[in-house]
N, C-alpha and C positions, 0 to 999 in steps of 0.2 A: 935441872936447868944447865944448860951448856956452859955458860959464862956465869956461875953460881955466884950469888952475892953473899957475903958473910953476915952473921948476926950483927946487928948494929950499924950496918953499913947505910949511909946516908943515899936515900933515891932522889928526892926532890922537895920543895916545899908545897905545902897545901895549895898556895897562891900561883904555882907553876902549872896546875892542873885545872882547866877551865871548869867552872861551876856547871855540874850536869854532862861533862863530857871526860875525855880521856887524855892521857899523856904517856909517851913512851919514855920512862925514867932512866931506864938502862937497857942494854941489848936484852931483848925478850922479856922485858917487864913492864907491863902495862899498869897504870895507877888511874882509876876511875874516882870521881868525887862528886858528891852531892852535899852542898853546903860544907860543914865541917867534918863530914864523915868521908872516909876514903877506904878503898879496897885495891888490892893488887893482885895481879894475875900473870902468868906466864903469857906473851903475847903470840899464842899458838892456838889456832882453830882446831878443836878435837876432830872435825870432821876430815881434814885433808893435812894436817900438821904444817900449816902454813900461817904467816902472819894475819892478824885480824884487819890490819890497816893495808891499803892499797899504795898510799903515799906516806913517807915519812910523818909522823906525828899527826896524822889526819885520821880521826875515828868518827865513825857514824853512831850518835847516841840520840836517844829519844826520850825526852822528858825527864831527864837525870834518873832514868829507870832501866833502860835496855841499851845494850851495846850490840851493834849488828856487825858481822863479819862482812867486810867489803868485797868478798870473793863469792860466798855462797847465800848471803843474806841469812844467815842463821842469827837468832837473836838471843842475847844471854842477859839474865838480871844482873845488875851491878851487886848487890848484896851477897849472891852466893854463887855467881858465875853458872848457874845452871841455863841450859838451852831451852827455852821455851816455846820456839819456833823455827822451822827449818830443817835441814837434812840431818842434823845430828842431835835431834829432839831428845832431852832426857840427859845427854852427855853434859859434862861440867868443864869449865876451864880450870887448870890447875892453879890453885891459890898460893900467892907468896905472901907469908904471915908479915904484917908491918905494925908499927906503932907510930902515934903522932906526938911529938915532943915540941911544943913551942912552935906550931905549925910546920915543923920539918918531919918529913916522912922517912923512917928508917925500917929495915927489915928487923923482924922481930921473931928469931927462931924459938924464943923461949915461950911464946904464947901469952895468953892473958895470965896476968898475975893476981 
């Protein structure tokens, strides 16, 4: 990640992220949310290495399940970032490990404990 965030770095609160949608928490970091679950990825489409959104903090999400790239209509699953439809079928978004502490989302380079 160009502007790499360190372990434990604060990204946003769970409430900053629309339920069933996405939020650009930091430069190049996209957080997706479904209820009390969240996932974070680099905000870069694997098709052409451009942001997944066209306008700042505006992401196309469907049913709290799929994120669509605003440029090429590639569709990515929230839970694993895998492209399930579009020009980069089978490719994946680059995950950013996170943990949720009291509704605050932080980078978690240590992974599950």
